[in-house]
TORKOLKE-114248 format. One record per residue (C-alpha): residue in one letter; x, y, z. Coordinates in Angstrom, 3 decimals. Each point is the difference from the previous one (the first is absolute). Layout:
REM residues N
<node 'A', <X, Y, Z>>
...
//
This chain:
REM residues 243
<node 'M', <-0.028, -0.064, 0.035>>
<node 'N', <1.351, 3.403, -0.990>>
<node 'K', <0.540, 2.610, 2.928>>
<node 'K', <-2.212, 2.892, -0.009>>
<node 'Y', <1.028, 3.545, 0.855>>
<node 'V', <-1.615, 2.812, 1.745>>
<node 'L', <0.955, 3.566, 1.034>>
<node 'I', <-1.723, 1.500, 3.022>>
<node 'T', <0.787, 3.585, 0.784>>
<node 'G', <-0.284, 1.209, 3.495>>
<node 'A', <0.686, -3.516, 1.225>>
<node 'S', <1.662, 0.756, 3.343>>
<node 'R', <-3.179, 0.290, 2.008>>
<node 'G', <-3.751, -0.345, 0.147>>
<node 'I', <-1.868, -1.219, -3.225>>
<node 'G', <3.213, -0.228, -1.927>>
<node 'R', <1.754, -2.173, 2.594>>
<node 'A', <-3.081, -2.277, 0.207>>
<node 'C', <-0.020, -0.328, -3.853>>
<node 'A', <3.808, -0.736, -0.066>>
<node 'L', <-0.515, -2.972, 2.406>>
<node 'A', <-3.159, -1.173, -1.929>>
<node 'F', <1.670, -0.080, -3.308>>
<node 'A', <3.293, -1.367, 1.322>>
<node 'G', <-2.070, -2.857, 1.667>>
<node 'A', <-1.690, -0.700, -3.312>>
<node 'G', <3.275, -0.593, -1.648>>
<node 'Y', <0.794, 3.323, -1.716>>
<node 'H', <3.309, 1.681, 0.039>>
<node 'V', <-0.813, 3.419, 1.609>>
<node 'F', <1.818, 3.244, -0.846>>
<node 'L', <-0.349, 1.972, 3.265>>
<node 'N', <-0.126, 3.826, -0.449>>
<node 'S', <-0.006, 2.693, 2.695>>
<node 'R', <1.241, 3.536, -0.002>>
<node 'Q', <0.871, 0.043, 3.726>>
<node 'L', <0.078, -2.502, 2.940>>
<node 'A', <2.948, -1.831, -1.422>>
<node 'G', <0.269, -2.089, 3.180>>
<node 'A', <-3.571, -1.047, -0.365>>
<node 'L', <0.523, -1.003, -3.597>>
<node 'S', <3.081, -1.922, 0.899>>
<node 'G', <-1.927, -1.751, 2.796>>
<node 'L', <-2.856, -0.997, -2.330>>
<node 'R', <2.570, -1.344, -2.489>>
<node 'E', <1.542, -2.185, 2.762>>
<node 'E', <-3.518, -1.211, 1.041>>
<node 'I', <-0.867, -1.019, -3.503>>
<node 'L', <3.238, -1.730, -0.551>>
<node 'N', <-0.176, -1.876, 3.265>>
<node 'Q', <-3.484, -1.263, -0.804>>
<node 'G', <1.427, -1.357, -3.344>>
<node 'G', <-1.041, 2.766, -2.352>>
<node 'S', <1.973, 1.959, -2.524>>
<node 'C', <0.205, 3.879, -0.151>>
<node 'T', <2.223, 2.861, -1.017>>
<node 'C', <0.085, 3.457, 1.721>>
<node 'V', <-0.241, 2.815, -2.586>>
<node 'P', <-0.166, 3.194, 2.361>>
<node 'G', <-0.794, 3.256, -1.595>>
<node 'D', <-2.512, 2.874, -0.217>>
<node 'V', <-2.554, -0.999, -2.566>>
<node 'S', <-1.291, 3.585, -0.118>>
<node 'S', <3.342, 0.854, -1.902>>
<node 'P', <0.038, -1.326, -3.754>>
<node 'A', <3.828, -0.298, 0.212>>
<node 'Q', <-0.108, -2.307, 3.033>>
<node 'V', <-2.775, -2.084, -1.519>>
<node 'S', <2.236, -0.465, -2.927>>
<node 'Q', <2.896, -1.327, 2.036>>
<node 'I', <-2.489, -2.222, 1.841>>
<node 'F', <-1.096, -1.627, -3.204>>
<node 'K', <3.492, -0.398, -1.217>>
<node 'T', <0.513, -2.129, 2.912>>
<node 'I', <-3.212, -1.885, -0.565>>
<node 'Y', <0.757, -0.792, -3.604>>
<node 'T', <3.303, -1.551, 1.060>>
<node 'H', <-1.931, -2.725, 1.611>>
<node 'C', <-2.921, -0.519, -2.294>>
<node 'P', <-1.176, 0.994, -3.499>>
<node 'A', <-3.316, 1.565, 1.274>>
<node 'L', <-2.059, 0.368, 3.131>>
<node 'D', <-2.954, -2.375, 0.411>>
<node 'V', <-1.692, 2.388, 2.397>>
<node 'L', <0.483, 3.731, 1.111>>
<node 'V', <-1.638, 0.964, 3.218>>
<node 'N', <-0.003, 3.780, 0.344>>
<node 'N', <-0.330, 0.359, 3.733>>
<node 'A', <2.227, 3.015, 0.933>>
<node 'G', <-2.053, 2.699, 1.482>>
<node 'I', <-0.166, 2.760, 2.540>>
<node 'S', <-2.816, 1.869, 1.608>>
<node 'Y', <-0.683, 3.612, 1.044>>
<node 'F', <-2.652, 1.050, 2.512>>
<node 'G', <-0.973, 3.753, 0.337>>
<node 'L', <-1.804, 2.725, -1.754>>
<node 'L', <0.766, 0.570, -3.633>>
<node 'S', <0.554, 3.718, 0.636>>
<node 'D', <2.774, -0.851, 2.414>>
<node 'M', <1.801, -2.266, -2.413>>
<node 'S', <3.217, 1.237, -1.499>>
<node 'D', <1.105, -0.450, -3.671>>
<node 'E', <2.644, -2.423, 1.080>>
<node 'E', <-2.441, -2.117, 1.882>>
<node 'W', <-2.471, -0.139, -2.899>>
<node 'R', <2.832, -1.055, -2.366>>
<node 'N', <1.306, -2.559, 2.271>>
<node 'I', <-3.396, -1.669, 0.314>>
<node 'L', <-0.613, -0.115, -3.769>>
<node 'D', <3.586, -1.049, -0.666>>
<node 'T', <-0.091, -2.956, 2.477>>
<node 'N', <-3.458, -1.137, -0.486>>
<node 'L', <-0.490, 0.544, -3.742>>
<node 'S', <3.007, 1.045, -1.990>>
<node 'S', <1.878, -3.080, 1.530>>
<node 'V', <-2.564, -2.295, -1.567>>
<node 'F', <0.407, 1.549, -3.395>>
<node 'Y', <3.813, -0.323, 0.198>>
<node 'C', <-0.086, -3.687, 1.124>>
<node 'C', <-2.652, -0.878, -2.524>>
<node 'R', <1.960, 1.725, -2.695>>
<node 'A', <3.209, -1.933, 0.878>>
<node 'A', <-1.916, -3.368, 0.294>>
<node 'I', <-2.399, 0.023, -2.914>>
<node 'P', <2.289, -0.354, -3.017>>
<node 'A', <1.420, -3.330, 1.276>>
<node 'M', <-3.515, -1.234, 1.017>>
<node 'V', <-1.222, 0.956, -3.495>>
<node 'S', <2.854, -2.035, -1.531>>
<node 'E', <-1.068, -3.069, 2.064>>
<node 'K', <-3.631, 0.636, -0.768>>
<node 'S', <-0.626, -0.405, 3.761>>
<node 'G', <-0.036, 1.885, 3.214>>
<node 'R', <-2.009, 1.134, 2.943>>
<node 'I', <-0.113, 3.515, 1.532>>
<node 'I', <-1.623, 0.511, 3.258>>
<node 'N', <-0.419, 3.500, 1.474>>
<node 'I', <-0.664, 0.627, 3.652>>
<node 'S', <-2.545, 2.722, 0.169>>
<node 'S', <-2.484, 1.105, 2.607>>
<node 'M', <-3.764, 0.490, 0.552>>
<node 'W', <0.787, 3.686, 0.294>>
<node 'G', <0.893, -0.095, -3.659>>
<node 'V', <-3.570, -0.994, -0.464>>
<node 'S', <-1.997, 2.121, 2.373>>
<node 'G', <2.572, 2.709, 1.307>>
<node 'A', <0.707, 0.731, 3.443>>
<node 'S', <-0.156, 3.319, 1.918>>
<node 'C', <3.494, 1.404, 0.995>>
<node 'E', <1.615, -2.636, -2.352>>
<node 'A', <-0.775, 1.794, -3.320>>
<node 'A', <3.511, -0.510, -1.404>>
<node 'Y', <0.268, -3.637, 0.939>>
<node 'S', <-3.669, -0.639, -1.429>>
<node 'A', <1.023, 1.820, -3.291>>
<node 'S', <3.072, -2.093, -0.320>>
<node 'K', <-1.895, -3.178, 0.455>>
<node 'A', <-2.772, 1.137, -2.223>>
<node 'G', <2.650, 0.657, -2.691>>
<node 'L', <1.408, -3.553, 0.698>>
<node 'N', <-3.512, -1.426, -0.654>>
<node 'G', <-0.255, 1.909, -3.352>>
<node 'L', <3.456, -1.170, -0.966>>
<node 'T', <-0.978, -3.683, 0.827>>
<node 'K', <-2.984, 0.116, -2.168>>
<node 'A', <1.597, 1.821, -2.899>>
<node 'L', <3.145, -2.280, 0.008>>
<node 'A', <-2.052, -3.084, 0.142>>
<node 'K', <-1.575, 0.842, -3.324>>
<node 'E', <3.413, 0.881, -1.429>>
<node 'L', <1.530, -3.355, 1.060>>
<node 'A', <-2.811, -2.395, -0.442>>
<node 'P', <0.997, -0.805, -3.595>>
<node 'S', <3.493, -0.994, 1.345>>
<node 'N', <-1.632, -2.396, 2.625>>
<node 'I', <1.114, 2.272, 2.860>>
<node 'Q', <-2.548, 0.562, 2.829>>
<node 'V', <-0.195, 3.050, 2.026>>
<node 'N', <-2.165, 0.213, 3.132>>
<node 'A', <-0.045, 2.042, 3.273>>
<node 'L', <-1.053, -0.569, 3.556>>
<node 'A', <-1.988, 2.691, 1.664>>
<node 'C', <0.978, -0.552, 3.487>>
<node 'G', <-2.040, 1.002, 2.974>>
<node 'V', <1.496, 0.684, 3.506>>
<node 'I', <2.965, -2.583, 0.377>>
<node 'D', <1.886, -0.396, 3.184>>
<node 'T', <3.424, 1.424, -1.136>>
<node 'A', <2.372, 2.781, 1.127>>
<node 'M', <-1.850, 2.415, -2.350>>
<node 'N', <-2.974, 0.020, 2.386>>
<node 'A', <2.158, 0.202, 3.154>>
<node 'R', <-0.708, 3.597, 0.291>>
<node 'L', <-3.552, -0.754, 1.175>>
<node 'S', <-0.532, 0.511, 3.677>>
<node 'P', <-1.776, -2.902, 1.836>>
<node 'E', <-3.265, 1.945, -0.018>>
<node 'E', <0.349, 0.826, -3.770>>
<node 'A', <0.763, -3.641, -0.654>>
<node 'R', <-3.003, -1.088, 2.049>>
<node 'D', <-2.284, 2.531, -1.880>>
<node 'L', <1.296, -1.108, -3.522>>
<node 'T', <-0.608, -3.704, 0.961>>
<node 'D', <-3.494, 0.779, 0.916>>
<node 'E', <-0.555, 1.183, -3.532>>
<node 'I', <1.229, -3.246, -1.604>>
<node 'P', <-2.593, -2.632, -0.308>>
<node 'A', <2.436, -2.736, 0.413>>
<node 'G', <0.759, 1.562, 3.458>>
<node 'R', <3.816, 0.109, -0.311>>
<node 'F', <2.962, 1.085, -2.036>>
<node 'G', <1.163, -2.244, -2.692>>
<node 'T', <3.443, -1.706, 0.144>>
<node 'P', <2.896, 0.201, -2.289>>
<node 'E', <-0.024, -3.775, -0.296>>
<node 'E', <-3.556, -0.002, -1.263>>
<node 'T', <0.902, 2.560, -2.710>>
<node 'A', <3.134, -2.104, -1.043>>
<node 'R', <-2.358, -2.993, -0.438>>
<node 'L', <-2.110, 1.997, -2.444>>
<node 'V', <3.060, 1.462, -1.936>>
<node 'L', <1.266, -3.619, -0.265>>
<node 'M', <-3.341, -1.141, -1.315>>
<node 'L', <0.025, 2.813, -2.505>>
<node 'A', <3.312, -1.220, -1.250>>
<node 'D', <-1.739, -3.249, -0.881>>
<node 'A', <-3.310, 1.320, -1.082>>
<node 'P', <-1.600, -0.829, -3.335>>
<node 'S', <1.436, 2.031, -2.770>>
<node 'Y', <-3.394, 1.409, -0.897>>
<node 'M', <0.059, 1.834, 3.177>>
<node 'T', <1.591, 3.417, -0.560>>
<node 'G', <-0.624, 3.686, 0.540>>
<node 'Q', <-1.694, -0.693, 3.354>>
<node 'I', <0.119, 2.090, 3.142>>
<node 'I', <-0.655, -2.634, 2.807>>
<node 'G', <-1.065, 1.107, 3.381>>
<node 'I', <1.227, -1.538, 3.164>>
<node 'D', <-1.387, 2.295, 2.621>>
<node 'G', <-2.085, -2.091, 2.284>>
<node 'G', <-3.256, 1.263, -1.580>>
<node 'F', <0.822, 3.740, 0.584>>
<node 'L', <-1.036, 1.093, -3.424>>
//
């Protein structure tokens, strides 16, 4: 059986980390990307190797086209093309839009949306050559409905949803599927800013009565990597019934 290859951006923690472990457990060679937290990325690498998996660290800032180019140069020394690209890297901003600086706005868009463009642009030619590939974008329910005091984040994820749908149409003739997960409230460091009272109030709004886990999200990502090829251009909610 031929080894399959997956790149996971933002792999050092949260959903990205859970995805890395899930794909490694399924027999994939995992390219682990993170901009920071080099220690955490190295620790994840050791965990995967100790469990009998295979992986390669490809650190770098995926919001930088030059660094993405270097990341893919490394990837293509190991394989002719990625089988799966998981665009997970993302950051949040909570506050009034009128208080947001130009730099903060650009940082949100560069990290959450432009990074996906850069990684897709680098991955697609080889996938087209192979007539095979899966691109899975980690989006948010706020990209569907919008969230007060998270206007920039919501805008970046709405843009990601639009990119997902358009790119799916563009790549369908080449047998490449593009889908996105619209994640609800997942128990990750991104939501650590919530006070206990805020977390309790938010939980009360979720029909499932709890936050989702990174592991649940990773299971769905892995399922999408093996979904029927006729499934493309979909924004799939995993939000405990919130929307």
